[in-house]
C-alpha positions as CSV (number, residue, x, y, z in Angstrom):
1,M,5.5,22.8,18.0
2,L,5.9,24.3,14.4
3,N,8.0,21.0,13.8
4,Q,5.1,18.7,14.9
5,M,3.3,20.7,11.9
6,L,5.3,20.2,9.6
7,V,6.0,16.7,10.5
8,F,2.1,16.4,10.5
9,L,1.3,18.5,6.9
10,L,4.5,16.6,5.3
11,D,2.9,12.9,6.5
12,T,-0.3,13.9,5.5
13,L,0.5,14.8,2.5
14,L,2.9,12.3,1.0
15,G,1.4,9.5,2.6
16,L,-1.7,10.1,0.8
17,F,0.2,10.4,-2.6
18,S,2.4,7.0,-1.4
19,L,-1.0,5.8,-0.9
20,A,-2.5,6.8,-4.2
21,L,0.5,5.6,-5.9
22,L,0.2,2.1,-3.9
23,L,-3.5,1.6,-5.4
24,R,-2.8,2.9,-8.8
25,F,-0.1,-0.4,-8.8
26,L,-2.0,-2.5,-7.4
27,M,-5.3,-1.9,-9.1
28,Q,-3.0,-2.4,-12.7
29,L,-1.2,-5.6,-11.0
30,L,-4.4,-7.0,-9.7
31,R,-6.4,-6.4,-13.1
32,A,-8.9,-4.3,-11.4
33,P,-11.3,-2.9,-14.2
34,Y,-11.0,0.9,-15.4
35,R,-14.3,1.6,-15.4
36,N,-15.2,1.9,-11.2
37,P,-15.5,5.4,-9.3
38,L,-11.5,4.8,-7.5
39,S,-9.3,4.6,-11.2
40,P,-9.9,7.7,-13.2
41,F,-9.4,9.7,-9.7
42,L,-5.9,8.1,-8.9
43,I,-5.0,8.2,-12.4
44,A,-5.8,12.1,-12.6
45,L,-3.8,12.8,-9.4
46,T,-1.1,10.5,-10.0
47,D,-0.7,10.7,-14.1
48,F,2.0,14.0,-13.6
49,L,4.7,12.0,-12.1
50,V,3.4,8.5,-13.8
51,R,4.0,9.1,-17.5
52,P,7.6,11.0,-17.4
53,A,8.7,7.7,-15.5
54,R,7.1,5.3,-16.9
55,R,9.6,6.5,-19.7
56,I,12.9,5.7,-18.0
57,I,11.1,2.5,-16.0
58,P,10.2,-0.4,-17.6
59,S,7.3,-2.3,-16.9
60,F,8.4,-5.9,-15.9
61,Q,5.7,-9.4,-16.5
62,G,2.4,-7.3,-16.4
63,M,3.9,-4.6,-13.5
64,D,4.2,-1.4,-13.5
65,L,7.6,-0.6,-12.1
66,A,7.4,3.1,-12.4
67,T,4.4,3.7,-10.5
68,L,6.1,0.9,-7.7
69,L,9.1,2.9,-7.9
70,L,7.5,6.4,-7.3
71,A,5.6,4.9,-4.5
72,W,8.2,3.6,-2.7
73,L,10.8,7.3,-3.5
74,T,7.7,9.3,-2.3
75,Q,7.8,6.9,1.2
76,L,11.7,7.5,1.0
77,L,11.4,11.2,0.5
78,L,8.3,11.4,3.6
79,L,10.6,9.5,6.0
80,T,13.7,11.8,5.2
81,G,11.9,14.7,6.0
82,V,10.3,13.2,9.0
83,Q,13.4,12.0,10.3
84,T,15.4,15.8,9.2
85,L,12.3,17.5,11.3
86,R,13.1,15.9,13.9
87,G,16.3,16.5,14.4
88,Y,18.2,13.3,12.8
89,D,21.8,14.5,12.1
90,F,23.0,12.8,8.4
91,S,26.0,14.1,8.2
92,S,27.9,10.8,10.8
93,S,26.7,8.5,8.7
94,I,24.6,9.2,5.6
95,G,25.4,5.8,3.9
96,I,23.9,4.0,6.8
97,A,21.2,6.2,7.2
98,L,19.9,6.2,3.7
99,G,20.3,2.6,3.6
100,G,18.3,2.5,6.5
101,L,15.7,4.7,5.4
102,A,14.9,3.0,1.8
103,L,14.9,-0.3,3.9
104,L,11.9,1.6,6.0
105,A,10.6,2.9,3.0
106,A,10.2,-0.8,1.2
107,V,8.6,-2.1,5.0
108,E,6.3,0.7,5.1
109,I,4.6,-0.1,1.2
110,V,4.5,-3.9,2.5
111,K,2.3,-2.1,5.6
112,M,0.8,0.2,2.9
113,A,-0.2,-3.1,0.6
114,L,-1.3,-5.4,3.7
115,Y,-3.7,-2.8,5.3
116,I,-5.3,-1.7,1.6
117,I,-6.0,-5.7,0.9
118,M,-7.5,-5.8,4.4
119,V,-9.4,-2.8,4.0
120,A,-10.7,-4.4,1.2
121,V,-11.7,-7.7,2.4
122,I,-13.6,-6.2,4.9
123,V,-15.3,-3.7,2.8
124,Q,-16.0,-6.4,0.2
125,A,-17.5,-9.0,2.8
126,L,-19.7,-5.7,4.7
127,L,-21.2,-4.5,0.6
128,S,-21.9,-8.6,0.0
129,W,-24.8,-8.2,2.9
130,I,-25.7,-4.8,2.1
131,N,-25.1,-4.0,-1.6
132,P,-23.9,-6.6,-3.6
133,Y,-23.9,-4.5,-6.9
134,S,-22.5,-1.8,-5.7
135,P,-20.1,-0.1,-8.4
136,M,-17.1,-0.5,-6.0
137,A,-18.0,-4.6,-5.8
138,P,-16.2,-5.2,-8.9
139,V,-12.9,-3.4,-7.8
140,L,-13.0,-4.8,-4.4
141,D,-13.3,-8.2,-6.0
142,S,-10.7,-8.0,-8.6
143,F,-8.2,-6.8,-5.0
144,T,-9.5,-9.7,-2.7
145,R,-10.2,-13.1,-5.3
146,P,-6.2,-13.8,-6.0
147,F,-6.0,-14.1,-1.8
148,L,-9.6,-15.6,-1.4
149,R,-8.9,-17.9,-4.3
150,G,-6.7,-20.0,-2.5
151,I,-8.5,-20.3,1.3
152,R,-12.0,-21.1,-0.5
153,A,-10.2,-23.8,-2.0
154,R,-8.9,-25.5,1.4
155,I,-11.8,-24.6,3.1
156,P,-15.5,-25.0,2.0
157,P,-18.2,-22.6,3.7
158,I,-19.6,-23.8,6.4
159,G,-23.6,-23.5,6.6
160,N,-23.4,-21.3,3.8
161,V,-21.7,-18.8,5.6
162,D,-17.8,-18.5,3.4
163,L,-15.5,-18.1,6.2
164,S,-12.4,-17.5,3.9
165,P,-12.5,-13.5,4.1
166,L,-12.2,-14.1,7.9
167,F,-8.5,-16.5,7.4
168,V,-7.2,-14.1,5.3
169,L,-8.0,-11.4,7.6
170,I,-6.2,-13.6,10.1
171,I,-3.1,-14.1,8.3
172,I,-2.6,-10.7,6.9
173,Q,-2.9,-9.9,10.5
174,L,0.1,-12.0,11.2
175,L,2.3,-10.7,8.6
176,L,1.6,-7.6,10.1
177,F,3.0,-8.6,13.3
178,V,6.7,-9.5,10.8
179,V,6.4,-6.6,9.2
180,T,5.9,-4.3,12.3
181,G,9.2,-6.1,14.1
182,M,11.2,-5.4,11.1
183,E,9.9,-1.7,11.1
184,R,11.1,-1.9,14.5
185,E,14.6,-3.6,14.5
186,I,15.2,-0.9,11.5
187,S,14.2,2.1,13.5
188,R,16.5,1.1,15.6
189,L,18.7,3.1,13.5
190,F,17.6,6.3,14.5
């Protein structure tokens, strides 16, 4: 029972911190406007780790690799901690286990990014009906614009209803099937 509580705490704390790092990375990558309620919070929460990492890990073509790597490392630490608490013996095949956990952490980051985009599309669609001038509207627009733009170019609105969010959600769901299948295959190592 104590192990279950520790797994829950580890999953919650490190999972949320990994989510914050990934959100920060995506906001910088997708050029979300800084003046919104989320940016200062994410910077205040993650800056203690991101600033020193940026001194060591350079950016690449506008991508903040330090933040992305920290999100991945946080996810790797989370998975390693959970496997340790569940009683997995790393001593017999530490190389294979760490390689599998590293790959699983990368898959988790991709899965988390897909969920972030999915939630952004849903919230943006809802806000467009309820309150299109919300302070979060520019942030959501910057998150969803690259994905919706390609669909909007191919599928025009039908009766003044934009169906591109629906198609993006379907594509994300299909990608999640693939990612979840990969996750299951990698998880068989443990």
